[in-house]
C-alpha positions in Angstrom: -14.6 -134.7 -123.7 -14.2 -131.6 -122.0 -10.9 -131.6 -120.0 -11.1 -128.9 -117.1 -8.1 -126.6 -116.8 -6.1 -127.2 -113.6 -6.4 -124.3 -111.1 -2.4 -123.8 -111.1 -2.7 -122.9 -114.7 -5.7 -120.8 -114.2 -4.5 -118.9 -111.5 -1.2 -118.0 -113.3 -3.2 -116.9 -116.1 -5.2 -114.5 -113.9 -2.1 -113.3 -112.1 -0.4 -112.0 -115.4 -3.7 -110.7 -116.8 -4.2 -108.9 -113.4 -0.9 -107.1 -113.2 -1.3 -105.9 -117.1 -4.8 -104.8 -116.1 -3.7 -102.8 -113.0 -1.2 -100.8 -115.3 -4.1 -99.3 -117.3 -5.9 -97.9 -114.2 -5.3 -94.4 -112.7 -5.2 -94.8 -109.1 -5.8 -92.1 -106.3 -5.3 -92.9 -102.5 -7.0 -91.0 -99.8 -5.9 -91.1 -96.3 -3.2 -93.8 -96.9 -0.6 -91.8 -95.0 -2.3 -92.8 -91.6 -2.0 -96.5 -92.5 1.7 -95.9 -93.3 2.6 -94.2 -89.9 1.0 -97.1 -88.1 3.1 -99.7 -90.3 6.2 -97.9 -89.7 5.4 -98.0 -85.9 4.8 -101.9 -86.1 1.2 -101.3 -85.0 -1.1 -104.3 -85.5 -3.9 -103.8 -88.1 -6.9 -105.3 -89.5 -7.8 -103.7 -92.8 -11.4 -104.4 -93.8 -13.4 -103.9 -97.1 -16.6 -105.1 -99.0 -16.0 -108.1 -101.2 -17.1 -106.5 -104.3 -14.5 -103.9 -104.2 -11.6 -106.3 -103.6 -10.1 -106.6 -107.4 -7.9 -103.1 -107.4 -7.0 -103.3 -103.9 -3.5 -105.1 -104.4 -2.3 -102.2 -105.9 -2.1 -100.5 -102.7 0.0 -103.1 -101.1 3.7 -101.7 -101.8 5.8 -102.5 -98.9 3.0 -103.9 -96.7 3.1 -107.5 -95.7 -0.4 -108.9 -95.6 -2.2 -111.9 -94.7 -5.6 -112.6 -96.0 -8.5 -114.7 -94.9 -9.8 -116.9 -97.9 -12.6 -119.2 -98.1 -12.1 -123.1 -98.4 -14.2 -123.4 -101.5 -12.9 -124.1 -105.0 -13.2 -120.5 -105.8 -11.3 -119.5 -102.5 -8.4 -121.8 -103.8 -8.1 -120.0 -107.1 -8.4 -116.8 -105.1 -5.9 -118.0 -102.8 -3.4 -119.0 -105.2 -3.7 -115.4 -107.2 -2.9 -113.8 -103.9 0.0 -115.7 -103.0 1.5 -115.1 -106.4 1.1 -111.2 -105.7 3.0 -111.7 -102.4 0.4 -112.3 -99.8 0.0 -115.0 -97.1 -3.4 -116.5 -97.0 -5.4 -118.3 -94.2 -8.1 -120.5 -95.4 -11.6 -120.7 -93.9 -14.9 -118.8 -93.8 -18.0 -118.1 -91.7 -19.4 -121.4 -92.6 -16.4 -123.5 -92.6 -13.2 -123.5 -90.6 -13.5 -119.8 -89.9 -12.4 -119.5 -86.3 -9.3 -121.6 -87.1 -8.5 -119.5 -90.0 -8.8 -116.4 -87.8 -6.5 -117.7 -85.1 -3.9 -118.6 -87.7 -4.0 -114.9 -88.8 -3.9 -113.7 -85.3 -0.7 -115.9 -84.5 0.8 -114.6 -87.8 0.2 -110.9 -86.7 1.8 -111.6 -83.4 4.9 -113.3 -84.6 5.5 -110.9 -87.9 4.7 -107.7 -89.0 1.9 -108.9 -91.4 -1.3 -107.1 -91.3 -4.7 -108.8 -91.7 -7.1 -108.3 -94.5 -10.9 -109.3 -94.4 -13.6 -108.8 -96.9 -16.2 -108.4 -94.1 -19.3 -109.5 -95.9 -17.7 -112.4 -97.7 -17.5 -115.2 -98.9 -21.5 -115.5 -99.4 -23.0 -112.4 -98.0 -25.5 -110.9 -97.4 -23.9 -108.0 -99.4 -22.5 -105.3 -97.4 -23.5 -106.7 -94.2 -20.5 -107.0 -91.9 -19.8 -110.1 -90.3 -17.9 -110.6 -86.8 -14.5 -111.9 -88.0 -12.7 -108.7 -88.3 -13.8 -107.8 -84.7 -13.0 -111.3 -83.5 -9.4 -111.0 -85.2 -8.9 -107.1 -84.0 -9.7 -108.3 -80.4 -7.5 -111.2 -80.3 -4.5 -109.5 -81.8 -5.1 -106.2 -79.8 -5.2 -104.5 -83.5 -6.4 -101.4 -84.8 -9.3 -101.6 -87.4 -8.6 -99.7 -90.8 -11.9 -99.6 -93.0 -11.2 -99.3 -96.5 -13.7 -98.3 -99.5 -12.8 -98.5 -103.3 -14.7 -96.4 -105.9 -14.3 -97.0 -109.6 -15.3 -94.5 -112.1 -16.3 -97.1 -114.7 -16.6 -100.7 -113.9 -18.3 -104.0 -115.2 -20.7 -105.4 -112.5 -21.2 -109.2 -112.3 -25.2 -108.4 -111.7 -26.0 -112.2 -110.7 -23.4 -112.6 -108.4 -24.3 -112.2 -104.6 -22.0 -109.4 -104.2 -22.3 -107.8 -107.5 -18.5 -108.0 -108.0 -17.0 -105.1 -109.7 -14.1 -105.0 -112.0 -12.9 -101.4 -113.1 -12.7 -101.0 -116.9 -9.2 -100.4 -118.4 -8.0 -96.9 -118.1 -10.6 -96.1 -115.6 -9.9 -94.0 -112.3 -9.8 -96.1 -109.0 -10.1 -94.1 -105.8 -8.9 -96.2 -102.7 -10.3 -94.6 -99.5 -8.5 -95.5 -96.0 -10.7 -94.5 -93.3 -9.6 -93.6 -89.8 -8.1 -96.4 -88.0 -9.5 -97.1 -84.7 -9.3 -99.2 -81.5 -11.8 -101.7 -80.2 -13.0 -100.7 -76.7 -11.8 -102.8 -73.7 -14.2 -105.7 -72.8 -15.0 -109.3 -73.0 -15.7 -110.9 -76.3 -19.2 -111.5 -75.8 -22.1 -111.9 -78.3 -23.3 -108.4 -77.3 -19.9 -107.1 -77.8 -19.4 -108.8 -81.1 -22.7 -107.5 -82.6 -22.0 -103.9 -81.2 -18.8 -103.7 -83.1 -19.8 -105.5 -86.2 -22.5 -102.8 -86.5 -20.0 -100.0 -85.8 -17.6 -101.3 -88.5 -20.5 -101.7 -91.0 -21.4 -98.1 -90.3 -18.0 -96.8 -90.9 -17.5 -98.6 -94.1 -20.9 -97.3 -95.2 -19.9 -93.7 -94.3 -16.6 -93.7 -96.4 -18.4 -93.2 -99.9 
């Protein structure tokens, strides 16, 4: 009889493997100083990236306090436990289930502490590299700057059957983390037209970084 492994055991194993894996990678950061200046000035921020480029991002955390939106699926539970072991806060929800409540929890946390928000803007199920409205909603609600981030891996394994073609950098490969220019949303009501315009703007900025 097959006995499924408990999620806490799996998440602990992944956490330790991740820490060792990242030590083999050669990281380069571009534009990080802009984010650090805003952090030192206690400026609210929402960092945004594509779901398939998530794996190496936690290397860049350092002194930052981050709260991430994670889906309510079983895969999301596993990811949430790993992220929490890495020192992040998580808020559970997605575009299909509990999304608005999760974003409101993030907004409240950002207002009462120094945490910055982090969202994979095409997750949790895609379409791939198609930004959704959550990051715009959160930035508007928390009066935060949006910081687009892209991650380029010199050599990676791509899960071709996954909806996002998730990438894992191979050991000893080079990982380039590119921090885009932080920007403010325009003033205005959070209408459907506003959300769509700013969603598209964010999508374009992400695509222009690489």
